[in-house]
C-alpha positions in Angstrom: 14.5 6.1 20.8 12.1 4.3 23.4 13.3 0.9 22.3 16.7 1.6 23.4 15.5 3.4 26.8 13.5 0.1 27.3 16.7 -2.1 26.5 18.9 0.1 28.8 16.1 -0.2 31.8 15.9 -4.0 31.4 19.1 -4.8 31.4 19.8 -2.6 34.5 16.4 -4.4 36.2 18.0 -7.9 35.6 21.6 -6.4 35.9 21.5 -5.5 39.4 19.8 -8.6 41.1 22.6 -11.0 41.7 20.0 -13.8 41.2 19.9 -13.5 38.1 23.4 -11.4 37.1 27.0 -12.2 38.7 30.0 -10.5 37.7 28.5 -8.4 34.9 27.7 -11.7 32.9 25.0 -12.2 30.6 23.9 -9.9 27.4 21.0 -8.1 26.0 20.3 -6.8 22.5 17.5 -4.8 20.3 17.0 -4.8 16.5 15.2 -3.6 13.8 15.3 -3.9 10.2 18.3 -2.8 9.9 20.6 -2.6 12.9 21.3 -4.8 16.3 22.3 -2.8 19.3 24.0 -5.5 21.6 25.9 -5.0 24.8 29.5 -5.2 24.4 32.4 -6.6 25.9 33.5 -5.2 29.0 29.8 -3.1 30.1 28.0 -4.1 33.1 24.4 -4.7 32.6 23.8 -3.2 36.2 25.1 0.2 34.7 24.8 0.7 31.3 23.9 3.3 29.4 23.7 4.0 25.6 27.2 3.9 25.0 27.1 0.5 26.5 26.1 -1.1 23.3 27.9 -1.7 20.2 25.8 -1.3 16.9 26.1 -3.6 14.1 24.9 -3.7 10.6 22.8 -6.7 10.4 23.2 -7.4 6.3 27.1 -7.5 7.3 26.3 -9.6 10.2 24.7 -11.9 7.8 28.3 -12.9 6.8 28.6 -14.8 10.1 25.8 -17.5 9.3 26.4 -17.7 5.7 30.2 -18.1 5.1 32.6 -21.1 5.9 34.9 -21.0 8.4 38.1 -22.6 9.1 38.2 -26.1 10.8 40.7 -24.8 13.2 39.3 -23.5 16.2 42.0 -20.6 17.0 41.8 -19.6 13.7 38.1 -19.8 12.8 37.2 -17.8 16.0 39.8 -15.0 14.8 37.8 -15.1 11.9 34.7 -14.8 13.2 35.8 -12.2 15.6 37.1 -10.1 12.3 33.7 -10.5 10.5 31.8 -9.5 14.1 34.5 -6.4 14.4 34.0 -5.4 10.4 29.6 -5.4 11.0 30.3 -3.3 14.1 29.4 0.5 13.5 30.6 1.5 16.8 34.4 1.2 16.3 36.5 0.5 19.3 33.3 -1.2 20.9 34.1 -4.9 21.1 30.4 -6.8 20.4 29.3 -9.6 22.7 30.6 -12.6 21.3 26.7 -14.0 21.4 26.0 -10.9 18.9 25.0 -13.7 16.2 22.5 -15.7 18.1 21.0 -12.9 19.5 20.5 -11.7 15.5 19.1 -15.0 14.6 16.0 -15.0 16.9 13.2 -13.4 15.4 12.2 -11.0 18.0 12.9 -7.2 18.7 14.1 -7.8 22.6 16.5 -10.4 23.5 17.7 -10.9 27.3 20.4 -13.6 28.2 21.4 -14.2 31.9 23.0 -16.7 33.4 20.2 -17.0 36.5 21.2 -19.3 39.5 18.2 -20.9 39.6 17.9 -21.9 35.6 21.5 -23.2 35.7 20.6 -25.5 39.0 18.9 -27.2 36.5 21.1 -26.4 33.3 24.2 -28.1 35.3 22.0 -30.9 36.6 22.2 -34.7 35.5 18.4 -34.8 34.8 17.8 -31.9 33.0 16.1 -32.3 29.8 13.6 -35.0 31.7 13.0 -32.0 34.5 12.6 -29.4 31.3 10.0 -31.1 30.2 8.2 -31.8 33.1 8.3 -28.5 34.2 7.8 -26.9 30.8 6.3 -29.2 28.3 7.4 -30.8 25.2 8.2 -26.9 23.1 10.8 -26.4 25.1 14.5 -25.6 23.1 17.4 -27.2 24.6 20.5 -27.1 23.6 23.3 -29.6 24.9 26.3 -27.9 25.9 28.6 -26.7 22.8 31.5 -24.7 23.1 31.0 -21.1 23.1 31.5 -18.4 20.3 30.6 -19.6 16.6 30.0 -23.8 17.2 27.0 -22.3 19.8 26.1 -19.9 17.0 25.6 -22.3 14.5 24.1 -25.0 17.2 21.4 -22.4 18.0 20.6 -21.2 14.9 19.8 -25.1 13.4 17.6 -25.7 16.4 15.6 -23.0 16.1 15.4 -23.8 12.6 14.0 -27.2 13.5 12.2 -25.5 16.1 10.5 -23.2 13.6 9.6 -26.3 11.2 8.1 -28.3 14.1 5.7 -25.4 15.7 5.3 -23.1 12.9 6.2 -20.2 15.5 9.2 -18.7 16.9 11.0 -19.8 20.1 10.9 -17.3 23.0 13.1 -19.3 25.4 16.3 -20.8 24.3 18.1 -23.0 27.3 21.6 -23.9 26.9 23.3 -26.6 29.4 25.8 -25.4 31.2 25.6 -21.8 30.7 22.3 -20.4 30.7 19.2 -18.9 29.2 17.8 -16.9 26.2 14.2 -15.3 26.6 13.0 -13.0 23.2 10.0 -10.9 23.0 9.1 -7.8 21.2 8.4 -6.0 24.8 10.5 -5.7 27.3 7.1 -6.1 29.5 6.7 -9.7 27.9 10.4 -10.6 28.6 9.6 -10.3 32.3 6.5 -11.7 32.1 8.2 -15.4 31.0 11.0 -14.9 32.9 9.1 -14.7 36.3 6.9 -17.3 35.2 10.2 -19.6 34.7 12.0 -18.5 37.8 8.4 -19.3 39.6 8.2 -23.0 38.5 12.0 -23.3 39.1 11.8 -22.3 42.8 8.4 -24.2 43.3 10.3 -27.6 41.9 13.6 -26.7 44.8 13.0 -30.1 47.1 15.8 -28.9 49.6 16.2 -25.1 50.0 19.5 -23.1 49.8 21.3 -23.4 53.9 20.8 -19.6 55.0 22.5 -17.7 57.2 25.9 -15.8 58.6 28.3 -18.1 60.5 31.4 -16.3 61.9 34.8 -16.6 61.0 36.8 -17.9 63.4 39.1 -15.8 65.2 42.2 -18.1 64.2 42.1 -16.7 60.3 44.3 -13.8 61.6 47.0 -17.1 62.4 46.3 -18.2 58.8 45.2 -15.7 56.3 48.6 -13.2 56.5 50.7 -16.4 56.1 48.9 -17.8 53.1 48.5 -14.1 51.5 52.4 -13.9 51.8 53.1 -17.8 49.8 51.3 -16.8 46.9 52.5 -13.2 46.7 55.9 -14.5 45.5 56.0 -11.5 42.7 52.8 -9.8 42.6 51.4 -8.5 46.1 48.4 -10.6 46.1 44.8 -9.9 47.9 43.1 -12.0 49.9 39.2 -11.6 51.3 37.2 -14.4 53.2 33.2 -15.1 53.4 31.5 -17.7 55.4 27.6 -18.3 55.4 25.7 -21.4 56.3 26.1 -22.3 53.1 29.3 -22.3 52.6 30.1 -23.6 55.7 27.8 -27.0 53.9 31.0 -27.1 51.9 33.6 -26.4 54.2 33.3 -28.8 56.9 32.8 -31.6 54.8 35.4 -33.2 52.5 32.4 -35.4 50.6 30.3 -32.3 50.0 33.8 -30.5 48.4 33.6 -33.0 45.6 30.5 -31.5 44.2 32.0 -28.4 43.7 35.7 -29.1 42.5 34.9 -29.1 39.1 33.3 -25.9 37.3 29.6 -25.8 36.1 29.6 -22.7 33.5 32.2 -21.2 31.5 31.7 -17.9 34.1 33.3 -19.6 36.6 36.5 -20.4 34.9 37.0 -16.9 33.6 36.9 -15.3 37.0 37.8 -18.9 39.7 39.8 -20.7 36.9 39.1 -24.6 36.8 41.1 -25.6 40.2 40.8 -24.9 43.4 42.1 -25.3 47.0 40.8 -27.2 49.7 42.3 -27.3 53.1 40.7 -29.1 55.7 43.1 -28.9 58.9 41.8 -27.9 62.4 44.8 -25.9 64.1 46.3 -22.7 62.4 49.9 -24.6 62.4 48.0 -27.5 60.5 46.1 -25.5 58.1 49.8 -23.6 57.2 51.7 -27.0 56.7 48.8 -28.2 54.3 48.6 -25.0 52.7 52.2 -24.8 52.3 52.4 -28.4 50.6 48.9 -27.7 48.7 50.3 -24.7 46.8 53.5 -26.8 46.1 51.3 -28.9 44.3 49.5 -26.7 42.6 52.4 -24.5 40.9 53.2 -28.0 39.7 50.6 -28.8 38.0 49.3 -25.7 37.0 50.8 -22.5 35.2 48.9 -20.1 37.7 48.0 -19.2 41.1 44.9 -20.9 43.1 41.8 -18.1 43.1 40.1 -20.2 45.9 40.7 -21.7 48.5 38.3 -23.2 51.2 39.5 -23.4 54.4 37.5 -25.8 57.3 36.3 -23.6 60.3 37.3 -20.2 58.3 35.6 -19.9 55.0 35.9 -19.4 51.3 39.2 -17.6 50.7 38.4 -15.4 47.0 42.8 -14.8 45.8 42.5 -11.7 43.8 44.7 -9.3 41.8 42.7 -6.4 43.8 40.3 -6.3 46.0 36.9 -5.7 43.6 38.4 -9.1 41.8 37.8 -10.8 45.6 34.7 -9.8 45.5 34.0 -11.0 41.7 35.4 -14.5 43.0 33.8 -14.7 45.9 30.4 -14.0 44.1 31.1 -16.2 41.3 32.3 -19.1 43.1 29.4 -18.8 45.6 27.0 -19.3 43.1 28.6 -22.3 42.0 28.2 -23.6 45.7 24.4 -22.7 45.1 24.3 -24.6 41.7 25.7 -27.5 43.2 23.1 -27.7 46.2 19.8 -26.8 44.2 20.9 -29.5 41.6 19.8 -32.1 43.8 16.5 -31.3 43.5 16.7 -32.1 39.7 18.8 -35.4 39.7 22.3 -34.1 41.1 25.0 -32.4 39.8 26.7 -31.9 36.0 29.9 -30.2 36.0 32.0 -29.6 33.0 34.4 -31.9 31.1 38.1 -31.6 30.8 37.6 -30.9 27.3 34.9 -28.0 27.5 37.5 -26.6 30.1 40.4 -26.7 28.3 38.7 -25.3 25.6 37.5 -22.3 27.7 41.0 -21.6 29.4 42.6 -21.3 26.3 39.7 -19.4 24.3 40.6 -15.8 23.1 37.6 -14.3 24.2 37.4 -15.7 27.9 41.0 -14.7 27.9 40.0 -11.0 26.6 37.0 -11.0 29.5 39.5 -12.4 31.6 41.8 -9.1 31.2 38.7 -6.8 31.9 38.0 -8.4 34.8 41.0 -7.8 36.2 41.7 -4.3 35.5 44.4 -1.9 36.4 45.6 -0.2 39.4 48.4 2.1 39.5 50.0 4.0 42.5 53.1 3.5 44.3 51.3 0.8 47.2 48.8 -0.6 44.5 47.2 -3.3 46.4 49.0 -2.7 49.6 46.8 -2.8 52.6 46.7 0.2 55.0 45.4 0.2 58.7 44.6 4.5 59.5 43.3 5.1 63.0 41.5 8.1 63.4 40.8 8.1 59.8 37.2 9.4 59.6 37.6 13.0 59.4 40.4 15.4 59.6 44.4 14.4 59.3 42.9 11.0 58.8 40.7 11.5 56.3 43.3 12.9 54.5 45.9 10.7 54.5 43.8 7.7 53.4 42.2 10.2 50.4 46.0 10.6 49.3 46.6 6.9 49.7 43.4 5.4 48.1 44.7 7.3 44.7 48.0 5.7 45.7 46.6 2.5 44.8 46.0 1.3 48.4 43.3 -0.7 50.2 42.3 0.9 53.4 40.7 0.0 56.5 39.2 3.5 58.4 39.5 2.3 62.3 37.3 5.1 64.3 35.2 5.6 67.2 32.6 7.8 65.2 30.9 5.5 63.0 28.4 7.9 61.3 31.0 9.9 59.8 33.6 7.0 59.5 30.6 5.4 57.4 30.2 8.4 55.4 33.7 8.7 54.7 34.5 5.5 53.4 31.4 6.2 51.0 32.9 8.8 49.7 36.8 7.0 49.2 34.6 4.4 47.5 33.5 6.3 45.3 37.2 7.5 44.5 38.5 4.4 44.3 39.0 2.1 41.5 40.1 -1.3 42.1 40.9 -1.0 45.6 38.7 -0.5 48.7 38.1 1.2 52.0 35.8 -0.4 55.0 35.1 0.8 58.2 35.9 -0.9 61.5 34.4 0.8 64.9 37.6 0.8 66.9 38.1 2.2 70.4 42.2 2.3 70.3 42.9 2.6 73.8 41.1 -0.9 74.3 42.8 -4.3 72.9 39.8 -6.4 72.3 38.6 -3.7 70.2 41.9 -3.6 68.4 42.2 -7.3 68.4 38.4 -7.4 66.6 40.2 -4.4 64.1 43.1 -7.3 63.0 40.2 -9.9 62.6 38.0 -7.5 60.4 41.0 -6.2 58.5 42.7 -9.6 57.2 39.1 -10.9 57.0 38.6 -8.0 54.1 42.5 -7.9 53.0 44.0 -10.9 53.9 46.9 -8.7 55.8 48.3 -5.3 57.1 51.2 -4.0 55.4 50.9 -0.7 57.2 49.7 0.2 60.3 49.0 4.3 60.4 48.4 5.0 64.6 46.8 8.7 63.5 44.3 8.8 66.5 45.1 11.5 68.9 43.5 14.0 71.5 44.6 17.3 72.9 42.9 19.0 76.1 45.5 22.1 76.2 45.6 23.8 79.7 48.4 24.9 81.9 49.4 23.8 85.5 46.8 25.3 87.2 44.1 24.2 85.0 44.9 20.9 83.4 43.0 18.6 85.5 44.2 14.8 86.2 41.0 13.5 84.4 42.3 15.4 81.3 45.9 15.0 81.3 45.1 10.6 81.8 42.7 10.8 79.1 45.4 12.5 76.5 48.3 10.6 77.5 46.0 7.1 76.6 45.0 7.8 73.2 48.2 9.6 72.3 50.7 6.9 74.2 49.0 4.1 76.2 46.9 3.4 72.8 50.4 3.1 70.3 52.0 0.4 72.4 48.0 -1.3 72.2 48.0 -0.9 68.7 51.6 -1.9 68.2 51.4 -5.0 70.0 48.1 -6.4 68.2 49.2 -5.8 64.6 53.0 -6.5 65.3 52.0 -10.4 65.8 50.0 -10.0 62.4 53.3 -8.6 60.3 55.3 -11.0 61.9 53.7 -13.7 60.7 53.5 -11.9 57.5 57.3 -11.9 57.5 57.7 -15.3 58.4 56.1 -16.5 54.8 57.1 -13.7 52.8 60.2 -13.1 50.5 62.7 -11.6 51.8 62.6 -8.5 50.3 59.3 -7.5 51.8 59.2 -4.9 54.6 55.8 -4.2 56.4 55.6 -0.8 58.5 54.2 0.7 61.8 53.7 4.7 61.1 52.9 6.8 64.1 51.7 10.4 63.2 53.6 11.9 65.8 53.5 16.4 65.8 56.5 18.7 65.9 55.0 18.7 69.7 57.2 15.2 70.0 60.3 17.0 69.3 60.1 20.1 71.4 58.2 21.3 74.5 54.9 22.9 74.2 53.6 25.9 76.5 50.1 25.0 78.4 50.2 21.8 76.3 52.4 19.2 78.5 49.8 16.7 78.4 49.8 16.3 74.5 53.9 16.9 73.9 54.5 14.8 76.7 52.5 11.9 75.2 54.3 12.4 71.7 57.9 13.0 73.3 56.9 9.1 74.7 55.8 8.2 71.7 59.0 8.9 69.7 60.7 6.8 72.7 57.9 3.8 72.0 59.1 4.4 68.2 62.6 3.6 68.8 62.3 1.0 71.3 59.9 -0.8 69.0 62.1 -0.4 65.8 65.4 -2.3 67.6 62.6 -5.0 68.8 61.2 -5.5 65.6 63.5 -4.8 63.0 64.8 -8.8 63.2 61.6 -9.6 61.7 61.4 -6.7 58.8 58.7 -4.7 60.6 60.0 -1.2 60.2 58.8 1.2 62.9 58.8 5.0 62.4 57.0 8.9 63.6 56.2 11.7 61.1 55.9 14.8 63.3 53.8 17.5 61.1 53.5 20.9 61.8 50.1 22.3 62.5 47.3 21.2 59.9 45.3 24.4 60.4 42.4 23.6 57.7 41.6 20.7 59.9 38.8 20.7 62.4 41.6 19.9 65.2 42.9 23.5 64.4 39.9 25.0 63.0 36.9 24.2 64.6 35.0 27.1 65.9 33.9 25.8 69.0 36.3 23.8 70.6 39.5 24.1 68.0 43.3 24.8 69.0 42.9 28.0 67.9 40.3 28.5 70.0 41.3 26.7 73.2 45.0 28.6 72.6 43.3 32.2 72.9 41.3 31.4 75.8 44.5 29.8 77.5 46.2 32.4 76.9 49.0 30.9 75.0 50.1 33.4 72.6 50.6 36.6 74.4 48.8 39.4 73.3 46.4 37.6 71.3 42.4 38.8 71.1 41.2 36.8 68.3 41.6 33.4 66.7 43.1 35.3 64.0 45.7 36.4 65.9 46.8 33.0 67.0 46.4 32.1 63.5 49.2 34.6 62.5 51.4 33.5 65.5 51.5 29.9 64.2 52.0 30.9 61.0 55.0 32.9 61.8 57.0 30.3 63.0 57.2 28.5 59.6 60.0 29.7 57.4 57.5 28.5 54.9 54.3 30.3 56.3 52.5 28.0 55.7 50.9 24.7 57.7 51.5 21.0 56.9 48.6 19.2 55.1 47.7 15.6 54.6 49.3 14.9 51.2 52.8 16.3 52.9 52.7 13.2 55.4 51.6 10.9 52.6 54.7 12.0 50.9 56.6 11.0 54.1 54.5 7.7 54.6 55.2 6.9 51.2 58.9 7.8 51.4 59.1 5.9 54.7 57.2 2.6 53.1 59.6 2.8 50.5 63.3 3.0 51.8 64.9 -0.4 53.8 67.4 1.7 55.6 66.5 3.2 58.2 63.8 2.5 61.3 63.4 4.4 64.0 63.4 7.5 63.4 61.2 10.7 63.8 60.6 12.5 60.7 59.4 16.1 61.1 57.0 17.7 58.3 56.6 21.3 59.8 57.7 23.9 56.8 61.0 24.2 58.7 59.6 25.5 61.9 61.3 22.2 63.6 65.1 21.3 62.3 66.5 18.9 63.7 70.3 18.7 64.4 
């Protein structure tokens, strides 16, 4: 059906552009004489297909227009919801609450959006004056009305009045503190109308938005981990910070913050709630003191945690139930900042009233949208943030892949940027509400590791588990291994473990200081069976790994009072990974050339030699190691341990 293809195309056209649609807001429809196809609740315009639309019987839908409903708002909205469900032919799909408005407009296609530039006018003090100045007297403007049935009846009466006055059907309906409806009999005409509207509004802006990036202050690592733990008294929260010239305009001025202290639209309340925290202290210590006071006051006044914290010199911070939700919160609140700024071109900002806010906050429909937006993350480490060094490929990539499926947020820290970013894209494709980011990292350089800490905190708020996995190997006997190769192996496998622990432990100490007593942070070194027993013609590697276990035990003693556990995992050989199986310089090849396996003539001979050493005749996989990681995180009774995962090849006494 070509009309439905057109509907999908125009939905995606606007839905994929955040100038017009944020957090899936807005909806679209097509109707003929018998049926209406309207976006179902929970569907996103950006990716919608035919399954994303609810189909309703227009004859049955008339009941919503003609029927008398209860005067009690909660009872009335329940009755309307039931009548919408009765008219729905696609059972199980909840039609948009604005379906009746779509149905009342006498054009085939309707596209309802909440564009920033439109809401700059719709959320302004001089909306009606400016609207007529820009678009003439034949404008259909609807003063703010609570969404749902009341708004539908208001729009319906306005449409009837418009028809009577102008003897034509309105193609554009402007909704105060809400958005815009554009209707026509073709999607091409809808695009033309929207283009004209956007062009006129943009020309009317007297002071364009501040543009450009602003770096997040380095002291974010001294602030955000603590705030995250203050707010994670029950479930572990995810925090994400964003900064740019627009955000900086508000974060650096208490006067400007007054313009964004109250929401402008229902969407802002759904995703960001209606009360926010602004922190204006300068030093990290003062910010944390202010945060404790503000959080306590917020908890007294509200039955929910803050979703938005604006911090001077740091930026806009989202407090989410998961990483995906943080992105939505940031997008929606930054849009509110844009509206507040741009509305100055139309007489200044006009936020919602407390009565209007209270209706949205308690409206069943918006609570439903809120629950859909929250999503579900399941797994043994849901919402925990893991930094994994050397995770672009091989063992590290395998561990990251397993942890993603357990609900973790992952930072892939690796020098190999091309492969690392490809890995991140692949892992994000299987993530649900958790996220993966890449940070280019040289584990042997402390400034690079400090940048890793900064970027991790900016993306997720804290570090719950640091996995020191990056490692290298240069095999060779005493006659042939060069001092340069020995130093290289030792620097990465031994020294870098110290560097990593040095920088990450500072952040973890801050976290545990502000966390509940049952919270523990973890540092886990991926060691080797070669850290438990010597390895012929491989002393550089074995020596670094033996030393790593010594570091683990020493770090564990030092960090235990801070509820930071430090353990090593000693895997057997991962034969399927590139470290062993690379045909050019994998260990099978290196060991064959070094003569490490007596009598071996081929790579297969070397592989068989090693398989025979394991009672279970198998290598160690990332899945095996991930199970060990999860065990070490779950338990709170051990630290300073070296846990072998070798298939019985190495057994502890």
